[in-house]
N, C-alpha and C positions, 0 to 999 in steps of 0.2 A: 709393571707398575703396582704399587702397594695399595692394598685395601685400606680404605679410611673407615673408621666406625663414626656413624652419625647417631648421636644420641637425641632421641627425639623427645620433646615435650608433649604431653598428652593433647594439649589444646591445638598443637600444630598438626600432629598425625592424624587427629580426628578430622581434619579437613578433607583426608582422603576418603572418608567414609559418609561424611555429611557435608556435601559441597557448600562453599561459601567463599568469600574473597580470599584468596591465596591458595586455593585448592589446585590450581594449575602448577604452581611452583612445587607444591609437595608431591604431586603426581610425576613431575619432571625429576625431582630427586629419587623417588622410587624406581624410575627408569634407568639410572645410573648403576644399579646393581649389577654385578658383584663389586664394583669398585667403591660403592658406598654401603657398607655393611650396617643394617638398621639395628639399633639399640634402643630398647624401651625397659622401663621399670615395671615390675609387677602391679604397683599401685597405679602407674600410668595406664597400663592395659585395662585395669578395673575401671579407671576414671573415664576411659573411652567408651566402654560398655554402659555405663551409668549415663553419660552423655546421650548415646544413642537412644537409651531407654526413655530418657526425659523427653527427647524430641519426638519419639513415638507416642508417648502418653499425651503429650501436648498437642498431637495430630500434626505436627510439622513434617513427619514422615510417615508413610504407609508401613504397615507390618511386614509387608514383602521386602520394602527397602530397608527396614530394620534387620531382617533375618539375612538379606544379602550383604549388608553391611558388616554384621557380625561375623558371617562366614569369610568374607574377605579379610577382616581383621585377623582371624584365626589362620588363614592361609599365609598372610604376610609375616606373622610373628610366631605362631605356635608350630606351623608345619614348614616353616621355612628353615633350612639346615643352616643358612648364613646369618639368620637373626640371632639376636642375643636378648634374652629377658633377664634382666638384673633383679636379684632380690637383695634385701638388706644384709644378707650374709654372703653375698658374692664378692668378698674382699679381693680375693686374687684375680677375678676378672676384671673388677674395677681398676686395680693396680696396674694390670696388663694394658689395659686401655689407656690409662693415664700415661704410663711409660712411653707407649707408641705414639703418644701425641705432645711430648715435651719438646 
């Protein structure tokens, strides 16, 4: 069975780390690995960290929850060899993913 690249929007993947409506669906998609290979842009990664920081600053999540969430984000995207972090210059990876889904 072929691997499918799942390009995450930051607001969607953030539901994995700061639970809200739709978090269960996001968690379910993450459980589909390695069939669904997670893809996130570098700006998207930064946006998720910023969102978590805003929630912590507003008192919506505790400091320990923030730390756990950032650690989980790092595990899911930085330490996961199956994850893809796209930068603006990743044209070859971008083309490869696009060709695979035509």
